[in-house]
N, C-alpha and C positions, 0 to 999 in steps of 0.2 A: 949092418944092413937091415936087420929086423927092426932096429930103432928108427931108422929112416922110414921104413914102411909103416910103422905105427904112427909116426908123426904125420905122414902123408894121409893116412886113413882118418886121423882125427881132424886134419884140416878139411878133408872132403866132407866129413860129417858136419863140421861147423859151418862150412859153406852151404850145405844143404839146409841146415837149420835156418840160416840167415835168409836163404832164398824162400823157404817156406814161410818164414815170418813176414817177409816183405810181400809175398803173394797173398797172405791172409789179411793184410791191412787194406781197409777201404775208408775213404773220406767222403762223408755225406755233407753237402753244402747246407747252409742255414735255411734255404728255401726248398729243401728236398727232404724226403723220407725214403728209406730203403726197405724193400720187401726181401727178406732173407729166406732162401729155400735150401733145404738140405736133401740131397738125393731126390729132387723133384717134388718134395713136399714143403708146404709152408712151415717156416720155423718161427720167425719173429719179425717185428718192425724195427729197423735200425733208425735211431734218432740222428739229427745233425751232429757232425763231429767225426772223430776217429772210431771206426768199428772194425772189430776183428772177426774174421770168419775162418772156417777150415778150408784151406786150399784143396782143390780138386773134388771137394765134397759139397761145399756150400756155393750158392749163387745168389747174387744181390741185384735187384732191379730198383733203380732210382726213379722216384715219382716226383715230378715238379708240382709243388703245392701252390705256386703263384697263380694269379688270375690269367686265364688263357682266352684267346679269341678264335672263334670259328667264323670264317667268312662264307656265308651261304651264297652260292652262285646265283645269278639272275635266272628267273624262270617265269613262264607265262602262267597266269592265273585268271580264271573266268569269274567275274563278279556275279552277284545275284541278279543284276539286270543285263546279263549276257554281254559284258564288255571284257575283252581280253586285255589285261594289263601285265606289264613286266615288273616283277618285284624281286628285290634282293635285300638281304638283311645281314646283320652281324650279331653273333651270339657270344656273350661273355660268361665264362664259367670258371669255377675253381674246384679243385679236388678236396673232398672232405674225408674220404676213406681210401687210402692207397691200396689196401688189400682188394676191395671191391673193384677199383679201377683197373687193377691188373688181371683179376680172375673173372670178372663178370662181363667184360666187353673186350673183343679182340682188337678193334680199331675204333677208338672213341671218336676221333675226328670225323671219319667217314659216317659213323653211326649218328653223330650229332648233326652233321650236314643233311643227311637224308631225313632225319626226324624233323628238323626245322623246315625243310622244303615241304614235307607232307602237311605239317600243321599250318604253314602259311597258306596253302591251298584251302584248308578247311576254314580257317578264320576269315580270310578275305572272301571266300566263296559265299559266306553268309551275309555279306554286306554289299550295298549298292556302291556304284562308283563314287558318287559325291561323298557318301559317308566314309568310304575308304580313304579318300584323299584328305579329309578333314579330321580323321580320328586315328591318327598315327599312335598317339599315346595309348588309346584303348587297345589297338592291335598289339603294341609292344607289351602291355601288361598281360593281356590274355595269352599271348604266345609264350611269355616267360613262365606263367603258371603251368601251362600244358607241358612245356619242356622240363620244368623243374620236377614235376610229378613223374615224368617218364624216365628221367636220368637219375632219380634217387637211388635206384638199385645198382647203378654204376658207380656209386660213391662220389657223385659230382653234384654241385649246387649251381644252378643257373643264376647268375647275378643279375643280368639284365639283357634285354633284346632291343636292338635298334633297327628300325626300317630305314635303309639307306635311301631308297627311291621307289616310287610307284609311277610307272610311265604308261599312260594310256596310248592307244594307237594314234597315228598322225592325224587322221580325219577327225577323231574325237577331240584331239588337242586343239585343232583349228576351230571346231565348233565351240569349244569351251572359251577360246579366245574371243570369238565373235559374241558369245553370250556375255562374257565379262565386259566387253566394250559397250554393248548395248545397255547393260546394267549401269555402267558408269555414266553413260550419256543420259540415261533416265534419271539417275540421282542428281546429275548436274542440272537437268531441266527442272526437276522438282525444287532443288535449292534456289535456282534463279527465280522461279515462280514464287517461292516462299519469301525470298528477299524482296521481290517487287510488292507482294502483298503486305509485308511488314512495313515497307517504306510508305505505301499508300496509307496504311493505318496510322503510322506515326505522323504523316503529313496532315491527315484529317484531324487527328487528335491535337496536333499543334495549332491548326486553324481554329478548332473549337475552343481550346484554351485561350487563344488570342482574342477571339470574339467575346468569350466570357469575361476576360480581364478588361477588355475595352468597355463592355457594357457596365461592368462593375465600376470602372473608373468614371464613366459618364454619370452613373447613378450617384456615386459618392460626390461628384462635382455638383450635380443638381441639388443634392441634399444640403451640401455645404453652402451653395449659393442661396437656397431658400432659407436656411437657418440664418445666414448673414442678413438677408433682407428682413426676415421676421425680427431679428435682434435690432436692426436699425429702426424698423417701425416702432418696436416697443420702446426703444430709447427716445425717439421723437415724441411718441405719445406721452411717455413719462415726463419728458422735459416740458411739453405743452401743459400737461396736467399740473405739474409743479408750478409753472408760471401762473396759471389761472388761480391755483390755490394761494400762491403768494399775493396776487393782485386782490383776490377776494379777502384774504386775511388782512391786507392793508386797508381795504375799504371798511371791513368790520372794525378794525382798530380805530379808523377815523370816526365812525359812528359812535363807537364807545367813548371816544374822547369828547365828541360834541355833547353826547348825552350827559357825561360826567360834568361838563362845564355848565350845561343848562341846569342840571340838578343842583349844582353848587350855587347858582344864581337864584334858586327857589322861584322859578317862574310858575305862572298858572298853567292850567291844562291846555288852554287854547294855544298859547305860545309854543308849548312843547309839541303839540300836534302839527302845527305849521312847520316847525323846524324839522320834525321827523319826516314829513312828506318831502321836503326839499332834499333831505339826505337820501331818501329812497330814489328820488329823481336822479341824483348824481350816480347812484349805484346802478340804476337801470341803464345808464348811458354806456356802460362797459360791455365787453364781449363775453363776459363770464355768464354761464347758465345757472350759476349757483349764487345765492345771496346769504351771507352769514349774518345773523342777528345776535347781538350780545345778549347774554342772559339778563343783564340789568335792564335792557330796553323793553322787556316784556310788559313792564308796568305802563309803558307809554301807550300801549294799545288801548288802555282804558280811556285815553284822552281822545279817542276817535269820536266818542259821543259829543265831546266839545266841538269838534269840527263840524258836526251836523248843526249845532246851534249857531255857529258862525255863518254857515250858508243860509240858515233861516233868517237871521238878522239882515243879511245882505239883500235878500228877496223883499223883506218888509220895507226897506228904504226905497 
C-alpha cells in the first residue's frame, strides 16, 4: 500500500512539473517582441521564438513590431481665411522600443488619434483654403515631423502621414466650380484668340514671302531677258564688225595686189597716182567706215605731186 502511495505521489509530482513547464513556455512570433515582468517589475525583453518564464511569477506582454495604421476620424478645421473644412487623415507608425510603448503610454491608438487631430488643426489653421487644397504633400510632411517628435518618448516612429480628403463647405465648393469653369473659359478664349493671331501672322507672312518670291522671279526674268538682248546685240555687232573687217581686209588685199603689180611693171609716178586714185574710188564705194592702206603703198603718196603736174598740163592745153 505504501508503494502504491509513493508511486501515486511521484506521478502527481511529475504531472505538476509538466504542467509548470508547459505553463512557463511562451512562443513569440517573428514580428513580435515580449516584455517580461516578474512580480510587476520589468525583467527583460523576449526575442522571437520559444521563451521560458516562471509560471505564476512572470508575465509577458507581446508587442507587435509591424507597421500599424491609425485612422484619424474626420474633423472640422478652420483655415486661415476663415473657411471651415472637413479633414481626415491616416497615420502609419511602427514600434521601435517595446518597453517605452508598454510603460510610457496607456492607449497608444487613442493617444495617436487625438494628437493627430490636434496637429491637423494647427497645421491647416495656418494655411489658406487654396494653399491647403494644393499643398497636401507639405501638410503630410509637416504633420509627420510633429507627430514623430511627439511620439518618440512612446517608443514609436511615425513612418508617414496621408491626408485622405479635405472637403470645403457646399457653397464654397460651388463657388470654386464656377471659378474653375470661368478660368477654363478664359483660357479657351485666350487660346482661340492666340490661334487666330498666329493664323493671321502666318497668312501675312506667307503673302509677304509669296510677293517677295514673285518680285524676285520677275527681277530675275527681266535680268535674264536684258542679258539675252545684250548678248544678242553684242553678237550682231561682233558679226557686223567682223564682216566689215573682212570686207576692208579684202579691199586692202586688192590694193596691195594692184600696187605690187604696178610696182612690178615699173611705171612712172603719174601712172601710179592715177591707178591709186581709182583704187581709192572703188574702196570709197563700200559701206565700211574704215580704209586699210598697205604699208607698201605709203610710197605712192609721193606720187601725188605728179598728179598736180598732170592737172597743170591739162589746163595748159
